C-alpha positions, 0 to 999 in steps of 0.5 A, a space after each residue: 757552857 762559859 767560855 771566856 776564851 779564844 775560840 770555844 768549842 773551836 776546831 783545826 784541820 791541818 796536814 801531817 808535819 805541819 809546823 803550826 801551833 794550835 791554841 794551848 790546851 787543845 787536843 790533837 788526833 790522826 785522822 785515820 792515815 789521811 795525812 790529816 791531824 784534827 785539833 780541837 777544843 778539849 770542852 767538846 769531845 769527838 766521835 769517831 767510828 770506822 765501818 768494816 770496809 775501811 770507811 770512817 766518820 768523825 763527829 764534833 759539836 752537839 748533834 740531836 737526831 730527828 730521825 725514827 731509828 731507836 738503836 742507841 747509836 752515836 751519830 759516827 756509828 749511824 753515819 758510818 753504818 748508812 755510808 756502807 750502804 749508799 752515798 745517798 744513804 749517808 746523805 739522808 742520814 745527815 738530813 736527819 741530824 740537827 745541832 752545831 757540828 761538822 762531820 768528817 768522812 773518810 775511807 781507807 789509805 790516804 783518801 781526802 777526807 771530806 767535811 760537812 757542816 749542820 744545815 744551816 752552818 751554825 758550826 762556822 767553817 773556814 778554810 785557806 787552799 794556800 796554808 792548808 788549814 781548815 778551821 772554825 773561826 777566821 782568826 784562828 786560821 789566820 793565827 795558824 798561818 797570817 793573811 793579810 786584811 782585805 781592803 775595802 776595795 778587795 770587798 771588806 765592807 759586804 764580806 758577810 753577803 758576797 757568797 764565801 768572802 772573808 775579812 783575811 785575804 785567802 781564807 773563805 768561808 764554807 757555805 751550807 749544803 756544800 761539802 769541801 775536800 780537804 786538800 783538793 778543795 774540791 766544793 760540791 753541793 749535795 742539797 737539794 738532791 731532788 723535789 720536795 718530798 713533802 709536798 703531796 702530804 696533807 697538812 695534818 701529816 706534815 705537822 705530825 711528821 714535823 713534831 715526831 722529829 722535832 720530839 726526837 731531838 728534844 728527848 737528845 736534848 734534855 737528856 744531856 746535862 746541861 741547863 736549857 735556855 730559851 729566848 721568848 719573844 711575841 714573834 712566831 719563831 719563839 712562840 712555835 719553840 716554846 708549844 712544841 717545847 712544853 712538854 720539856 718546860 720543866 728543864 727550859 728557864 725563859 728569858 726576854 730582853 725588853 724595856 721598863 718604859 711604857 709608851 709615851 708620846 715621845 717613844 721610839 718605834 724601838 721602845 713601843 715594839 719592846 712594851 709591846 712585846 712585854 705585854 705579848 710575852 706576859 700574855 703567853 706566860 699566863 698560858 702555860 705552867 709556872 717556869 723560870 723567866 727573866 727580863 734583860 732590860 735596856 734601860 737598867 744600868 748596863 753591866 759591863 764585860 772584862 777588857 779580856 771576855 771583849 778581846 776574847 769575843 772580838 777575836 771569835 766573831 765577825 758581826 757585832 750584835 746585841 753584845 750589851 746582852 752578854 754580861 747578862 747572860 753570864 751573870 744569869 746563867 754562870 753554869 758550866 754547861 749551858 745550851 741557848 735555844 734559838 729560833 732563827 732557822 725559822 726563818 728559812 721556812 718564811 722566805 723572807 727574801 722571796 718576794 714572788 715565785 717567778 724571780 727564780 733566775 740570776 737577774 733576780 738573784 743579782 739584783 737581790 745581791 746589789 741590794 745586800 752588797 751596797 755597803 760596797 758602792 763607794 769601793 768597787 766599781 758595779 761590773 767588778 761585783 756582777 762579775 764576782 757575784 757570777 763567780 760565785 754563783 757558778 762556784 757554789 752551785 745555784 746555776 745548776 738544778 735545784 730541783 724546784 727549791 727557789 734560788 732567793 730562799 736558798 741564797 737566805 738560807 746559805 748567805 744570810 743564816 749561813 754567814 751572818 746568823 753563824 756569827 752571832 753564835 761565834 759572839 755568844 760562845 763565851 756564855 753559852 753553847 747555840 742550838 738552833 732547834 730547827 737547824 735540820 734539813 729534813 725540818 726546813 724542808 717540811 717548811 719549804 714544802 708549802 705555796 709562797 704565800 703560805 710561808 709568808 703568812 707563817 701558815 705553817 708554823 700557826 699549825 704547828 702552834 694550834 697542833 701542840 699548844 693552842 692557846 698560844 696562837 691568839 693570847 687573850 681569847 678565851 674559848 673551847 676552840 682557839 681563834 686559829 682553828 676557826 680562822 683557818 680558811 679553805 688553804 687548809 687540808 680542804 676537807 669537805 665539800 664548800 660551796 660559794 655564798 653570793 654576793 648581792 649586787 648593789 653597795 649598801 650605805 648606812 649611816 647618819 643620813 640613812 640608807 642608799 643603794 649603790 651598784 656595786 663593781 664585782 667583789 668590791 667594797 668601797 667608801 664612795 667619796 662623797 660618802 667618806 663621812 664619820 659613822 658612814 658605813 658601805 655594806 657588801 651584803 651575802 645572800 642569806 644562807 639557805 641551810 645551817 653552815 660556816 661561811 669563810 672568805 678573805 677581804 683583800 686590800 692593798 693600801 696598809 699605811 700606818 699613816 692612815 691609821 684611825 681612818 676607817 675601820 672593816 667589819 664583819 656583820 651577822 643579821 644586822 649586828 656587828 661583830 667585829 672590826 679592825 682598822 682597815 688603814 693599817 691592814 695590807 696583809 689579807 684579813 682571812 674571815 670565819 662566820 661560824 655557827 650561822 642559821 639558815 636565812 642568817 645575813 652576813 655583811 662586810 662593811 667599811 666605816 669612815 671614822 673621819 670626814 675626808 669626803 672632799 678627796 678621792 684618794 681617801 676613797 680610793 684607799 678604802 677599797 678592798 676585795 671579797 675573795 675566796 668565798 666559801 659556805 660550808 653546811 654544818 650543824 650549828 655548836 653554839 652562838 654565831 662566832 665571827 673570828 679573823 686574824 686581823 692584828 688589834 681587832 675589836 668586838 663589841 660587847 653588846 650584850 654586856 650591862 652595861 654595853 661595853 664597845 670600843 671607840 672606833 666601834 661606836 660609829 656602828 651604832 644605830 641611832 635607834 640603839 638608844 630609844 627615844 627619850 630614855 636615858 642609856 647606859 654605855 660603856 667605852 672601852 679605852 683599852 687603860 680604863 672604862 669611861 662610863 657614859 650616859 645617852 639620852 636620845 631626842 627626837 631629830 631635828 633637821 639641825 640636830 645637835 649634841 651636848 656633852 655634859 662632863 663631871 667636876 668633883 663627885 663625892 665618894 662616900 655617895 658613889 662608892 666608886 659606881 658612875 656619876 653622870 651630873 645633871 642627868 636629871 635635866 635631861 628633859 629640859 634640854 631640847 638636844 640628845 644628850 652625853 653624859 660622861 663620868 670621869 674614869 679616874 672618880 670609879 673603881 676601887 681607886 676612885 678619886 673625888 678629882 681626876 681631871 681624866 688622869 688615869 695614871 702617870 702615862 695616860 689621860 683618858 681626855 682626848 680618847 674619851 673626846 674622840 668616843 663622844 664625837 663618834 657617838 655624837 655622829 651617830 646621833 645625827 651631829 655629824 658637823 663640829 658646829 652641832 656639837 656643844 661641851 659643857 662643864 663646871 669646875 673640874 668638868 669645865 677642864 673637861 669641856 674646855 679640852 674637848 673644844 679645842 681637840 674637836 675642832 669647830 665645836 663649841 664649849 661652855 664652861 663655868 669656873 673651870 680650872 685652867 690648870 689643875 695642878 693650880 687647884 686646892 692642895 688637898 685634891 691635888 696632893 691626893 692625885 699626884 699621889 695616886 696618879 703621879 708617883 707623889 711628884 711635885 705639881 710644878 714636876 707635872 706642869 713640866 713635864 705634861 703641860 697638855 694634860 695640865 693645862 688648857 692653855 697650854 693644850 690650845 697652844 699646842 694645838 694651834 687651832 682656834 677654838 670657841 668657848 664660852 668662859 662664865 666665870 665669877 668673879 666672886 669666887 676668890 680662887 676663879 678672880 685670882 688664878 683661873 681667869 687672869 691666865 685666860 686673860 693673858 693667854 687672850 693678850 699674848 694669843 689674839 688669832 687663836 682666841 678669837 673664839 673665846 668670851 669670857 663672861 663675868 658674873 658675880 655671885 657671893 653666895 654661889 662662890 666657885 659652886 656651878 651656876 644653876 640649871 636655868 643660868 646654865 641652860 640661858 648660856 648653853 641656849 645663848 651660844 648655840 643661837 650665837 648670841 654669845 659675841 666675844 670680847 674685841 681682841 688686839 689685831 694684828 697690824 693690817 696690810 703687811 705683806 709677809 709676817 716679820 717674824 715667824 711666830 706671827 704666822 698662823 698655823 695649820 696641823 695635819 696628820 701624816 696621812 693628810 696631804 697639806 693644802 698649800 695653794 688655798 690657804 694663807 699666802 704665809 702659813 707654817 705646816 706641821 705634819 704631825 701623827 698625835 701618837 708620836 709615832 712618827 717625827 714631825 715635819 714642820 715647813 713654813 711656806 711665803 706663796 708667791 702665785 705668780 712664780 714658777 719657782 719654789 726655793 726651799 732653805 734647808 738648815 745646819 747646826 742649831 745651837 739648841 739653847 738659843 732656838 727651839 723646834 721647828 727652826 727655819 733658817 734664813 727667814 729674814 733673808 728670804 721673806 721677800 723673794 718674788 718665789 714661792 719659799 718652802 722652809 723645812 725644819 729638819 725632823 731628825 732634831 726632834 729624836 734628842 734634845 741633844 742633837 744640835 745637827 741632823 743632816 736631815 738623815 732620820 732615824 732608823 724607822 724613817 728615812 726623813 730625805 724621803 718624806 721631806 722630797 715628796 712633801 716638796 714635790 708636792 707643793 710644787 705640783 700644787 703651786 705649779 712650780 716648774 723649777 725646785 731651788 734646794 739651799 743650805 750650808 755646810 750640814 744644810 747644803 748636805 741635806 740640799 745635795 742628798 734631795 737633789 737626786 730625789 726630786 726630778 728637775 731640782 737644782 740644789 745650790 750648796 754653800 760648802 756643803 759637807 758630803 760626808 758625815 763620818 769625819 764629825 763621829 769621834 765625840 762629835 755630831 755624828 756620835 750624837 746622831 747615832 745614839 739618839 737616832 740610829 741606836 741599833 748601830 754602834 758607830 756611824 762606820 757601822 751605819 755606813 756600812 748599812 745604809 751607806 747613802 744616809 752618811 755618805 754622798 758619794 755612794 748615793 750620787 753614785 746609786 742615783 743617775 740625777 741630781 743636778 747641784 752646784 757646789 759652791 765652795 769657799 776657798 778659805 775652808 781648806 778641811 772642807 775641801 779636802 775632806 767633802 769637795 775632793 771626794 765628792 768630785 770624784 764621782 759626780 761628773 757634769 751633774 754637779 758644777 763646782 764653783 770656788 770663791 773666797 768667803 771667808 778664812 775658816 768654816 763659815 758660810 757666805 754672808 746673808 746678801 752673798 746668799 741671796 745673790 746665789 738665789 736670785 741668780 738660780 732664780 734666773 738662771 735655772 739652767 745657766 752656768 753658775 761660774 758666771 755668778 762666781 766671786 772675781 776677788 781672789 783671797 791672797 794666797 789663792 791661785 
């Protein structure tokens, strides 16, 4: 119901005779002689029923019945009838009503009415004892009788999480599950009243009861003259609601908010999440009958509300949540009566705030309070907050018998949903009415009847989906059974007579090095450190099955970090063949595995396989550790072929029986070398997700020093190929002594094939990196585990591929012939065809600018910053190669002598051949020469010898690490840059520059402030020249936050919504100090860099921050300034920096951070000529730090500028030599004019 007015669907309760003015047009009725009047929005009609004994019930709002009474009664009639029987009967009926409503009950005479609200308080209720007023909205109470606004010192910041507190003093919110007696203002808890009555039922009985009650409500809902809309995402809540509502799909309109963008390297986590969600929604829509569905896109031009609508929304609601969607709602759903079905109440059944069963105490809940009311840190002493919390704990009945309902579950239900989520409904009221379809105590009680572990895993919601619409459980799997039925573990009904299946007592190592049996520990699965090598797998093998049946087990690991993605795979094997795998590095939740249709004698094993070489680090071996638990074998007659099913995200299944076989890159390492018959070319497809890469593999007789050569295609004759894979030079296989992999460019196959594609599948996807990774794993299977054993060859476009491969596979070698160095500079016809088909027709120069590492091997090389071994054979008789490509390479060699030490240019002249590739004999000769090491690189210019440190940052070598890797600060160059970067772009890069001084016990960490992005690129290392000759370790750190946007000039090292950068940086500094043996850590910076130094000090034990006129609060820079840009770029979920400060105060305000931490020693060096900084930053900070921070006042200059480089250096020298000394002894004694 579009209602762009104040207080839509609202109400007010007033004393008889009060001269208070309700909103214009509202209707008023007397409540049966009680002395109270009920006023309401005329758009909603109340229902009043009076019993024979004078008991009466008034219902107001949207009420949906979930009980089994088939009589056609109004809610008031049913409730007053129950009230006539008993108080308990009334409450039992109340538990069966969903929707968004209030209930008033009273009796004969002037007995005080009692008010109840819906299960999660979606119809908000606020009351003022002093004014004798109850109303739906806080500001409605205030308009009826003014109340002063709460100040920060009175708890304004965290009012939504401190029981019934509101922004108005004297106005309180009613929490769900409580009744309010008008006039006396007595509050009583009426739920829970007993132990959970459903816990004894079987899972199926609970599913059936839930569905019956749900369908009863839906019948009432669809009978209304209203348009029903439902938001749909890929999550459990909306999917459950969709599954249970399929019978009424013709009455529903669905919508999803998403993005039109595709995932790129620069995509934020939010953008990636929206894209993934859009993909899941598309899959779900394919599994249901046709339905009306609309997307609201975040990246479309934003619609705007009118000023009046904005004013109404701000008055109606106490929160801001997705307000950009409201004009979309109003445009898409303009009807007068619209009801939005929300799934938020389902969260109660997933226990999001309850981590452990034994946390059911005041102390545990009080700790939760300290987290949820952190916004008050700056304004209210913690002792006062604790006192307020305890008073609410007792006032709202948390100190009584809760009949087994966990206090944290109840706190989430009543405070999170009853306050925050309820206000979201008030916010969207201008567009439509809201109905949370699980907002029924009788349904919520069913969801809470399961053990905590099953609630955390959404077990019951999976069962509901499985019962109502099985295909929605796991989109994309086409089987007569849905995947959830197969993977259900023994935590279900417990039907049948299962037994165990023993594990064999050894750990079996399989891989290119052969087989080995090691002693196993219990049911543990682990990759031993010395075997953490590509394609090496550790198996735990079950004893052979004695009869036909089904095996179920759980694989549990507590590691699970995003940074470990791509390091190892977990696998399930049956009878020597791998059936499915998943990324073990990111899988923290237990994975439930079911192997069905086993035959007697079958052998099942579960394995972990390494994808990368980490055998030098014990921690990676420990991280791969998992436990095999809950092993159950149940005898059953097989119904088909053996099938393995599980609930791990993004699992893959090799298609061995396809023609040709098709595997994901990560599964290639599971193949045994024997999969490829000796000396027999064998086809294989690699599924990259976005495309298939055809391969032809030839396994040759293994030798002690196994080698593998990979050969890439150049241009393809489409008239001959007809879009089928072509493997150029594969007829040479008998003349090549090593195993071979031939790669067909995926862009040259299929109905949209091009003659030349250079691996470019689309504007967003290049196949090159993933193909190289797949070939690397496959080469390991063939015996080439070391990069030195892998060689890549290609000519022309194939040369582009091979050159790229050698750069991406560090330590390997490429032999290339007349390679296209930058394919956008190749012949116009081929380039135009590719850019029209794959790049939306944008110009070559634009492609080069937007995708430099995809178009130029030299740009890729520069980006990777790692040496590569390249033999570049170039025909100087070919005009294009001589004039266009060769000069690029020669110039790159001059500019990057260290990077190109392994590059050897071989000129030859063949006027007849021109750009055509060398003949077979010459190619094989070049490859053998490169393999033998006889191709000696040309002399390259060397850097000036004997320098202690580099003259500039650019002179220094760079080492690159993945986020999951620990940089080696000790055993690398004394002066080196370290870059920690996720190739997928999932996390911000971290850039550091280390100057190591082996005799020092001190580590100095300089941090920078504001950066002129027009003058300086990223990363930026401030004060390199001042500190380059410091006789101590120096670790310069660039601010990763600036990568969030090119518009960011200052980031305060705050990070983004997804990343708490100070925690990452603090961990890296501590690791560097540990490796270097530095017992003293000095953090230093000026202005915003000083903010960063102060923010890190409490996080790093025994550190000292030396901060020069530092900022201590980001909020003063919000008005159109850098803090506003920070919020827009790095924290897009917040409207202002004040919003961020309320939610995460430690990110914004150091005073709050220092209240949170007990440590943090610092020297605050303040320029007395900078009065604004003293007033805004130093004095407020000084009031909270105590003796942890020493404040040193000295005059540097007039205005906001750091000290001179010489003065900064003198302070750092003093700090290094007087780490525990008095900083006042180093204070400048010269006083500025006018200073005391």
